[in-house]
C-alpha positions as CSV (number, residue, x, y, z in Angstrom):
1,M,12.9,3.0,3.1
2,L,9.1,2.9,2.2
3,G,9.9,1.7,-1.3
4,K,11.8,-1.3,0.0
5,W,8.7,-2.9,1.5
6,S,5.8,-1.7,-0.6
7,G,4.3,-4.2,-3.0
8,C,4.0,-8.0,-2.9
9,A,6.9,-10.4,-2.5
10,A,6.9,-11.6,-6.1
11,F,7.2,-8.0,-7.5
12,N,10.2,-5.7,-7.5
13,T,9.7,-2.0,-6.6
14,I,11.4,-0.1,-9.5
15,A,10.7,3.4,-8.4
16,A,8.9,5.1,-5.5
17,T,8.3,8.7,-4.5
18,Y,6.5,9.9,-1.3
19,D,5.6,13.4,-0.3
20,V,4.4,12.5,3.2
21,R,2.2,15.4,4.2
22,E,-1.6,16.0,4.0
23,G,-2.4,16.6,0.4
24,G,1.0,15.2,-0.7
25,E,1.2,12.6,-3.4
26,W,2.9,9.2,-3.5
27,R,3.7,6.9,-6.5
28,V,5.1,3.4,-6.8
29,L,6.2,1.4,-9.9
30,M,6.2,-2.3,-9.3
31,R,7.4,-4.9,-11.8
32,S,6.0,-8.5,-12.0
33,P,8.3,-11.5,-12.5
34,E,7.0,-11.5,-16.2
35,G,8.3,-7.9,-16.7
36,E,4.9,-6.2,-16.6
37,D,4.8,-2.8,-14.8
38,F,2.1,-1.9,-12.3
39,P,2.2,1.8,-11.4
40,A,0.1,3.0,-8.5
41,Y,-0.4,6.4,-7.0
42,G,-2.5,8.3,-4.5
43,R,-2.7,11.2,-2.1
44,Y,-2.2,11.5,1.6
45,V,-5.6,12.5,3.1
46,E,-4.9,12.5,6.8
47,L,-1.7,12.2,8.9
48,S,-1.8,11.9,12.6
49,P,1.8,11.0,13.6
50,V,2.2,7.7,15.4
51,Q,-1.6,7.1,15.3
52,R,-3.2,7.2,11.9
53,I,-2.5,7.5,8.2
54,V,-5.3,7.8,5.5
55,L,-4.5,7.8,1.8
56,T,-6.0,7.1,-1.5
57,H,-4.7,4.3,-3.8
58,L,-5.3,4.1,-7.5
59,W,-3.7,1.9,-10.2
60,E,-2.5,3.9,-13.1
61,K,-3.7,1.3,-15.6
62,L,-6.6,-1.0,-15.8
63,V,-5.9,-4.7,-15.1
64,A,-8.6,-7.2,-16.0
65,G,-10.1,-8.8,-12.9
66,V,-8.1,-6.7,-10.5
67,N,-9.3,-3.1,-11.1
68,P,-11.9,-3.2,-13.9
69,E,-13.1,0.3,-12.9
70,H,-10.7,3.2,-12.6
71,H,-11.5,4.7,-9.2
72,P,-9.4,5.3,-6.0
73,T,-9.7,3.2,-2.9
74,K,-9.2,4.4,0.6
75,V,-6.4,3.0,2.8
76,T,-6.5,3.6,6.5
77,V,-3.6,2.5,8.8
78,E,-4.0,2.9,12.6
79,L,-1.5,2.2,15.3
80,H,-2.7,1.3,18.8
81,E,-0.4,1.1,21.8
82,E,-0.8,-2.1,23.7
83,R,0.9,-3.7,26.6
84,G,4.2,-5.0,25.3
85,G,4.0,-3.5,21.8
86,T,1.9,-1.9,19.0
87,R,-1.1,-3.3,17.2
88,L,-1.4,-2.2,13.5
89,E,-4.9,-2.1,11.9
90,F,-5.0,-1.9,8.1
91,R,-8.2,-1.3,6.1
92,Q,-8.6,-0.7,2.3
93,T,-12.1,0.1,1.2
94,G,-13.8,0.7,-2.1
95,L,-12.3,-2.2,-4.0
96,A,-14.5,-3.0,-7.1
97,T,-14.4,-6.8,-7.1
98,I,-13.7,-9.8,-4.9
99,A,-10.7,-10.6,-7.1
100,S,-9.4,-7.1,-6.5
101,R,-9.8,-7.5,-2.8
102,D,-8.1,-10.9,-2.8
103,S,-5.1,-9.6,-4.8
104,H,-4.7,-6.7,-2.5
105,I,-4.8,-8.9,0.6
106,V,-1.8,-10.9,-0.7
107,G,0.1,-7.8,-1.6
108,R,-0.6,-5.9,1.6
109,C,0.3,-8.9,3.8
110,D,3.6,-9.2,1.9
111,S,4.3,-5.5,2.4
112,L,3.5,-5.7,6.1
113,D,5.7,-8.8,6.5
114,A,8.6,-6.9,4.8
115,L,8.0,-3.9,7.0
116,F,8.2,-6.0,10.2
117,V,11.5,-7.6,9.0
118,A,12.9,-4.2,8.2
119,L,11.9,-2.8,11.6
120,A,13.4,-5.8,13.4
121,R,16.8,-5.1,11.7
122,T,16.9,-1.5,12.9
């Protein structure tokens, strides 16, 4: 199910593997409309069920303007119970450039939109 909503709306997820445990690894292969592959991977750093997930994110290949340096970023997802629902906070830190930040914002928003649609269907 994770693979169905990871990545941005314009890309297709070709393959996805997740070993969801602290120290476990994840990997996603996304394909652009032009046919270019964008593999990404990382490791789960912290898992607090129904509260917090912390993981690393690293592109497998360098992409000019998006990830000119090859280093991992840190992704933190927190869920907060609120009256009438749940608030999700998402942070990704360590992005190398403004262009990288902006491209991740679009992709992450698309992913979260797809997640909310999938959850509404269940």
